Structures are given as C-alpha cells and as structure tokens.
C-alpha positions as CSV (number, residue, x, y, z in Angstrom):
1,M,3.4,-3.7,21.1
2,K,1.2,-5.3,18.4
3,A,2.8,-5.8,15.0
4,H,1.0,-6.9,11.8
5,R,1.7,-8.5,8.5
6,A,-0.8,-8.8,5.7
7,L,-1.1,-11.2,2.7
8,L,-3.5,-10.5,-0.2
9,A,-5.1,-13.5,-2.0
10,G,-7.6,-13.4,-4.9
11,L,-11.0,-15.1,-4.5
12,P,-13.0,-16.9,-7.3
13,R,-15.3,-14.4,-8.8
14,G,-17.9,-17.0,-9.8
15,D,-18.5,-18.1,-6.2
16,C,-18.3,-14.6,-4.5
17,D,-21.1,-12.1,-5.1
18,I,-19.5,-8.8,-6.0
19,D,-22.7,-6.8,-5.0
20,Y,-22.8,-8.6,-1.7
21,I,-19.2,-7.7,-0.9
22,E,-19.8,-4.1,-1.9
23,R,-22.7,-4.0,0.6
24,L,-20.4,-5.3,3.4
25,M,-17.8,-2.6,2.5
26,A,-20.5,0.0,2.6
27,L,-21.6,-1.1,6.1
28,T,-17.9,-1.0,7.2
29,S,-17.6,2.5,5.9
30,Q,-20.6,3.5,8.0
31,A,-19.0,1.8,11.0
32,Y,-16.0,4.0,10.6
33,R,-18.4,6.9,11.1
34,N,-19.7,5.2,14.3
35,H,-22.9,4.1,12.7
36,E,-24.1,0.5,13.3
37,I,-26.7,-0.3,10.6
38,W,-28.6,-3.6,10.6
39,V,-29.9,-4.7,7.2
40,P,-33.0,-6.9,7.2
41,D,-32.0,-9.0,4.2
42,L,-28.5,-9.8,5.4
43,P,-28.0,-12.8,7.7
44,K,-27.7,-11.8,11.4
45,T,-24.7,-14.0,11.8
46,I,-22.6,-12.0,9.3
47,Q,-23.8,-8.7,10.7
48,H,-22.9,-9.8,14.3
49,Q,-19.5,-10.9,13.0
50,L,-19.0,-7.7,11.1
51,Y,-19.6,-5.4,14.0
52,G,-18.0,-7.6,16.5
53,S,-14.9,-7.9,14.3
54,F,-15.0,-4.2,13.5
55,K,-14.8,-3.1,17.2
56,N,-11.9,-5.4,17.8
57,Y,-10.3,-4.3,14.6
58,M,-10.4,-0.7,15.6
59,G,-8.8,-1.6,18.9
60,S,-6.0,-3.8,17.8
61,L,-5.6,-4.0,14.0
62,V,-4.2,-0.7,12.7
63,L,-2.2,-1.4,9.6
64,G,0.1,1.6,9.3
65,T,-2.6,4.3,9.3
66,I,-6.1,4.7,10.7
67,P,-8.7,5.0,7.8
68,K,-10.2,8.4,7.5
69,R,-13.8,9.0,8.5
70,W,-14.7,9.9,4.9
71,F,-13.1,6.7,3.6
72,V,-15.9,5.2,1.5
73,R,-14.5,1.8,0.3
74,A,-13.3,0.3,3.5
75,W,-12.7,-3.4,3.4
76,A,-14.8,-5.4,5.9
77,P,-12.9,-7.0,8.8
78,L,-13.8,-10.6,9.6
79,K,-12.8,-13.0,12.4
80,V,-10.8,-16.1,11.5
81,L,-11.0,-19.6,12.9
82,R,-7.7,-21.5,12.7
83,V,-7.6,-25.3,12.3
84,Y,-4.1,-26.6,12.8
85,G,-2.5,-29.8,11.6
86,D,-3.1,-31.7,14.8
87,G,-6.8,-30.9,14.6
88,S,-6.7,-28.2,17.3
89,M,-8.6,-25.0,16.8
90,K,-8.2,-21.3,17.8
91,G,-10.7,-18.5,17.4
92,D,-14.4,-18.1,17.1
93,K,-16.0,-21.3,15.8
94,S,-18.7,-19.2,14.0
95,A,-16.0,-17.0,12.3
96,P,-16.8,-16.3,8.6
97,V,-13.2,-17.2,7.6
98,V,-11.8,-20.6,8.4
99,L,-8.1,-21.3,7.8
100,D,-7.9,-25.1,7.6
101,L,-4.2,-25.8,7.8
102,K,-4.9,-29.5,8.2
103,N,-6.4,-29.9,4.8
104,N,-4.9,-26.7,3.2
105,V,-8.1,-25.0,2.4
106,I,-9.7,-21.6,3.1
107,K,-13.4,-21.7,3.9
108,I,-15.5,-18.5,3.6
109,R,-19.0,-18.6,5.1
110,W,-21.9,-16.1,4.8
111,V,-19.8,-13.8,2.6
112,C,-20.2,-15.4,-0.8
113,K,-23.3,-17.0,-2.4
114,N,-22.6,-20.3,-0.7
115,E,-20.0,-21.6,1.6
116,V,-16.8,-21.5,-0.4
117,S,-13.9,-23.9,0.1
118,I,-10.8,-22.7,-1.7
119,P,-7.6,-24.8,-2.0
120,M,-4.9,-23.0,-0.3
121,P,-2.0,-22.2,-2.7
122,D,1.4,-23.4,-1.5
123,W,2.7,-19.8,-1.3
124,V,-0.2,-18.9,1.0
125,A,0.4,-21.9,3.2
126,D,4.1,-21.2,3.4
127,W,3.5,-17.5,4.4
128,I,1.1,-18.6,7.1
129,N,3.4,-21.2,8.5
130,V,6.4,-18.8,8.6
131,R,4.2,-16.2,10.5
132,L,3.1,-18.9,12.9
133,R,6.8,-20.0,13.5
134,E,7.6,-16.3,14.2
135,G,4.9,-16.2,17.0
136,G,2.2,-14.6,14.9
137,E,-1.5,-15.5,14.8
138,I,-4.0,-15.0,11.9
139,K,-6.9,-13.6,14.0
140,F,-8.5,-11.4,11.4
141,A,-9.0,-11.1,7.7
142,R,-10.4,-8.4,5.5
143,I,-12.6,-8.8,2.4
144,G,-13.0,-6.3,-0.4
145,L,-12.6,-5.5,-4.0
146,K,-9.4,-4.7,-5.8
147,G,-9.9,-3.8,-9.5
148,N,-13.5,-4.9,-9.0
149,E,-12.3,-8.5,-8.2
150,P,-12.9,-10.1,-4.8
151,H,-9.8,-10.4,-2.6
152,L,-9.2,-11.7,0.9
153,A,-6.4,-10.1,3.1
154,L,-5.1,-12.4,5.8
155,I,-3.7,-10.4,8.8
156,A,-1.1,-11.9,11.1
157,E,-0.8,-10.3,14.5
158,R,2.2,-10.6,16.9
159,E,3.2,-9.2,20.2
160,V,6.8,-7.9,20.0
161,E,9.0,-5.4,21.8
162,P,11.9,-3.7,20.0
163,Y,15.4,-5.0,21.0
164,Q,18.0,-2.9,22.6
165,S,20.3,-1.8,19.7
166,G,24.0,-2.3,20.0
167,E,26.8,-0.2,18.5
168,Y,25.5,-0.2,14.9
169,V,23.1,2.1,13.2
170,L,21.7,1.4,9.7
171,V,21.0,4.6,7.9
172,V,18.6,4.4,4.9
173,D,18.3,7.4,2.5
174,V,15.3,7.1,0.1
175,N,15.8,8.6,-3.3
176,S,14.0,8.2,-6.7
177,W,14.8,5.0,-8.6
178,K,17.1,7.0,-10.8
179,Y,19.6,7.2,-8.0
180,G,18.4,4.3,-5.9
181,I,18.1,3.6,-2.2
182,S,21.3,4.5,-0.3
183,W,22.2,2.8,2.9
184,G,25.1,2.9,5.3
185,L,26.1,0.9,8.3
186,V,27.6,3.2,10.9
187,R,29.6,2.3,14.0
188,D,32.0,4.2,16.3
189,G,32.0,7.4,14.2
190,K,32.8,5.5,11.0
191,I,30.8,4.4,7.9
192,V,31.5,0.6,8.0
193,S,29.8,-0.1,4.7
194,Y,27.9,1.8,2.2
195,K,25.9,1.0,-1.0
196,Q,23.4,2.4,-3.5
197,E,20.9,-0.1,-4.7
198,G,18.3,0.4,-7.4
199,L,17.1,-0.6,-10.8
200,N,18.8,-1.7,-14.0
201,L,18.0,1.6,-15.6
202,G,19.1,0.6,-19.1
203,R,16.5,-2.3,-19.1
204,Y,13.9,-0.1,-17.4
205,Y,14.2,2.8,-19.8
206,G,14.2,0.3,-22.7
207,L,10.8,-1.0,-21.6
208,Y,9.6,2.5,-21.2
209,D,10.8,3.4,-24.8
210,E,9.0,0.4,-26.1
211,L,5.8,1.5,-24.3
212,I,6.0,5.0,-25.9
213,R,6.6,3.5,-29.3
214,L,3.6,1.2,-29.0
215,G,1.5,4.0,-27.6
216,E,2.2,6.1,-30.6
217,K,1.3,3.2,-32.9
218,Y,-1.9,2.7,-31.1
219,G,-2.7,6.4,-31.3
220,E,-2.3,6.2,-35.1
221,L,-4.7,3.2,-35.2
222,K,-7.2,5.1,-33.0
223,R,-7.1,8.2,-35.2
224,S,-7.9,5.9,-38.2
225,G,-10.7,4.2,-36.4
226,L,-8.8,0.8,-36.5
227,H,-8.1,0.4,-32.8
228,R,-10.9,-2.1,-32.4
229,T,-9.5,-4.4,-35.0
230,T,-7.6,-7.6,-34.0
231,E,-4.3,-5.8,-34.5
232,G,-5.5,-2.9,-32.3
233,R,-6.7,-5.2,-29.5
234,K,-3.4,-7.1,-29.5
235,L,-1.5,-3.8,-29.3
236,W,-3.6,-2.5,-26.4
237,R,-3.0,-5.8,-24.5
238,R,0.7,-5.4,-25.1
239,I,0.6,-1.8,-23.8
240,K,-1.3,-2.9,-20.7
241,M,1.2,-5.7,-20.1
242,L,4.2,-3.3,-20.3
243,H,2.5,-0.9,-17.9
244,A,2.0,-3.7,-15.4
245,R,5.6,-4.9,-15.9
246,L,7.1,-1.5,-15.3
247,Y,5.1,-1.2,-12.1
248,A,6.0,-4.8,-11.0
249,I,9.7,-4.1,-11.4
250,T,9.7,-1.2,-8.9
251,R,7.2,-3.1,-6.6
252,D,9.4,-6.2,-6.4
253,K,12.5,-4.1,-5.9
254,A,10.8,-2.2,-3.1
255,Y,9.9,-5.5,-1.3
256,F,13.3,-7.0,-1.9
257,L,15.3,-4.0,-0.5
258,A,13.0,-3.6,2.5
259,S,13.5,-7.3,3.4
260,K,17.2,-7.1,2.8
261,L,17.7,-4.0,5.0
262,V,15.7,-5.4,7.9
263,R,17.7,-8.6,7.8
264,K,20.9,-6.6,7.9
265,A,19.7,-4.6,10.9
266,L,18.8,-7.9,12.6
267,K,22.2,-9.4,11.9
268,Y,24.0,-6.5,13.5
269,R,21.3,-5.7,16.1
270,A,21.4,-2.2,14.6
271,S,18.8,0.5,15.0
272,L,17.3,1.9,11.8
273,V,17.3,5.5,10.8
274,I,15.1,6.3,7.7
275,D,15.5,9.6,5.8
276,D,12.3,9.6,3.7
277,M,12.6,12.5,1.3
278,T,10.5,11.2,-1.6
279,E,9.0,14.7,-2.2
280,E,12.5,16.3,-2.4
281,S,13.5,13.6,-4.8
282,R,10.5,14.4,-7.0
283,R,11.4,18.1,-7.0
284,G,14.9,17.2,-8.0
285,L,13.7,15.2,-11.0
286,L,11.4,18.1,-12.0
287,E,14.5,20.4,-11.8
288,E,16.3,18.1,-14.1
289,G,13.5,18.7,-16.7
290,L,12.4,15.0,-17.0
291,P,8.9,14.4,-18.5
292,R,6.2,13.9,-15.9
293,D,5.4,10.4,-17.0
294,V,9.1,9.4,-16.5
295,I,9.1,11.0,-13.1
296,K,6.0,9.1,-12.2
297,L,7.7,5.8,-13.1
298,L,10.9,6.7,-11.2
299,M,8.9,7.6,-8.1
300,S,6.6,4.6,-8.2
301,N,6.4,2.3,-5.2
302,L,8.8,4.3,-3.1
303,R,6.0,4.9,-0.6
304,R,5.5,1.1,-0.7
305,F,9.2,0.6,0.1
306,V,9.0,2.9,3.1
307,H,5.8,1.3,4.4
308,Q,7.2,-2.2,3.9
309,L,10.5,-1.2,5.7
310,E,8.5,0.1,8.6
311,T,6.1,-2.9,8.7
312,L,9.0,-5.4,8.8
313,A,10.9,-3.3,11.4
314,K,7.8,-3.5,13.7
315,W,7.3,-7.2,13.1
316,Y,10.8,-8.2,13.9
317,G,11.3,-5.7,16.7
318,V,13.9,-3.5,15.0
319,P,14.1,-0.1,16.7
320,Y,13.6,2.6,14.1
321,K,12.9,6.3,13.6
322,F,12.4,8.7,10.8
323,K,14.9,11.5,10.8
324,R,15.7,14.4,8.4
325,L,19.3,13.9,7.2
326,Y,20.4,16.7,4.9
327,S,22.0,16.1,1.5
328,K,22.6,19.7,0.5
329,K,24.0,21.1,3.8
330,C,27.5,20.5,5.0
331,P,27.6,18.1,8.0
332,V,30.8,19.8,9.3
333,C,29.9,23.6,9.2
334,E,26.3,23.6,8.0
335,H,27.0,25.8,5.0
336,E,25.2,25.2,1.7
337,L,27.0,22.6,-0.4
338,T,27.9,23.2,-4.1
339,Q,27.2,20.4,-6.6
340,L,29.9,19.4,-9.0
341,P,29.5,17.1,-12.1
342,G,28.8,13.5,-11.1
343,R,26.7,14.4,-8.1
344,I,29.7,15.3,-6.0
345,L,29.1,18.0,-3.4
346,V,31.7,20.3,-1.9
347,C,31.7,22.9,0.8
348,S,33.3,26.2,-0.2
349,N,33.7,27.1,3.5
350,C,35.4,24.1,5.1
351,G,36.4,22.0,2.1
352,F,34.1,19.0,2.9
353,K,33.6,16.8,-0.2
354,A,31.5,13.7,-0.7
355,P,29.1,12.1,-3.2
356,R,25.6,13.6,-2.7
357,D,24.0,10.3,-1.6
358,M,26.7,9.8,1.1
359,V,26.1,13.2,2.7
360,P,23.1,11.9,4.8
361,M,25.4,9.2,6.3
362,Y,27.8,11.9,7.5
363,W,24.9,13.7,9.1
364,A,24.0,10.5,10.9
365,L,27.6,10.3,12.2
366,R,27.3,13.8,13.5
367,E,24.0,13.0,15.3
368,M,25.7,10.0,17.0
369,E,28.5,12.2,18.5
C-alpha cells in the first residue's frame, strides 16, 4: 500500500510568474477531464513533464481524495529529481523540481521566469531527512497558488503494510473544541486509560471577545468614513491578525493531537477506531444556542485533525477504521440515554451511567466482545 505525506513551502513571488503558474493549473484541470492540450508558447519540456507526471500522479499519488472532474484550480504535479549528500541522484534528470540535499537548495526549472534556486530552510530539510529515514521518497511535487501566492508542495511516498494489532484498541471520539477530542485505550474488556484533550477555552474565548470588540470599533470608524485612516488600517491589521491566530490555535492543536494519538497507537501496537461525528457536534452546538460565528470557531480544523490522523495512520502502518459509536444510546440495553447536568448520561431502563464523552468507549468495548 502506498502512503503519502505532504509539506507546503512558499516560493518567492518575484521569481515565480503567477500568470504562468495559473496556466499550468488550468492545463492540469483539463487533464482531470481527460483532455491533453499542447500550448504553442509553453516549452515542450514542461508540457511533457506535466502530462507525464500527471499520468503517474493519477496512478499513485492520491492524497486522501481524488479531485472532482469539475475541480478548476488543480495544482500541477511535477516530477522531482533528488540529489543526495554523497552526490548520488534518483529520479528523472530533466525533472522540473530538483531537491539538492547536498547543497540544501531547491531548484525549479521551466516553471518560473528563470531557473530558481531557493535556499532550503532547515525545517524543510529536517522534514525531508525524517521522511527519508522512514523509508519514504520525494518523487513528486505540486505547484500552485494559495492566497494568490506561489507555493510548492513536496510529496513523500512510501510503501507500507499495516501491522497486526495486538490486544489494545485506541478509540478516538471527535467532538467540537468546546468538549475536545476524547480518546480511550481499551484492552481485555476494560478502559485502560481515558482522556479528553482540547483547547484552553478561557484563553480562546478571550481572544474571540477581543476580536468582537475590535470589530465593533472598526465598524464605528467605517460608518464615520474613517476606516482608511492610519488608526483604521492599524485596527484592520489587528483584526486580521486575531483571525489568523484563532485559526492557528485549532490548526496546531489538530496536528499535535493527531501526532500524539498515532504515537500512542504505535507504542501499544493498537488498532485505531475513529468515531468522526463532527456534524453531530455541530448540531449539538446549535441546540445550545451558540452564535454561528462561535460555532464556526469551535468546529474549525476538526476535519483537518481527522485527515491528519488518517494520513499518519497510513504512513506508519497503523490499522484503522471509522466506526459509528453512539453517545446517546445505552451500550448495555440500547435504550435512549437521559442527559443530566454536567454532561452525565443515565439509562432509565438498566441504570447505566457515564459521562457523555465516555459512552463511545463503552460501545467500543461492546463491539470487542
């Protein structure tokens, strides 16, 4: 089974022609529709690379989902030549992207105005070296625009087979950030360990309250026609910075938790069971009467967490599956549970009682019997 990891790195805008990259993306979008279009004013070399890479890309490089036929901003897949520290090379010597690990530079040919040689940041070199030590190869890259800025995605590919799991099962229940990600390590009919992990909500809500306050102040300036003044521009930059910070908090937490849980599964050679009920969590927040912008914040990057968890599980060979584990139905007698204050659920039929976020763990125990 092929597994993939991706790393996104920005490219210098001055050296990379935005319009040119947009044309490559347009040609890639046509290729997804099974059209192969040769453009007279584009070098034949890059077009051969584009379509050659694209055919291989479709066969081996599926990163989670296959792009839809109507997808109109597909990033262009490009082959990668790797130059190692000892001078040895792997890959097509005419590849548009050259990873020179000997001199720590990334060279891009035929894609930007001229051949671009970009110093490889330490964090990029570290990521590549770790993937290589794990048995991966960076055979492909993708180039495209993010926020109208040129970016290069390096794709590591690895052959891996899931290991045979032992006695442990790691159960992951995905909730909104208000209640966090619940996980439980299960063995021999018992919950060995259990934890809820999420955000520091006090700090998170504090940033959100500040964002609302600044937004109201900016609204007053806009109504007065003063939003283009020095004060208004500073205020708008502050608002944008807070938006980015709130998003980054959930993004970083998603990556951290996904990595932690996969490491735990590897430690115990556990199989992974994921209960992805983000839509149910969203409905629960709506029922609580929270404002929609707050709900949007509390649901942000949960899909990223699930995707990263699945990506890491594939990469390290952790056997996993998605399974519906109920949180409102009794795991003993299957009657509807009644919620008490403090998110405690109780069954009026058999007397079962547990915190709401632990109920899926008991359903996992039941499935293992």
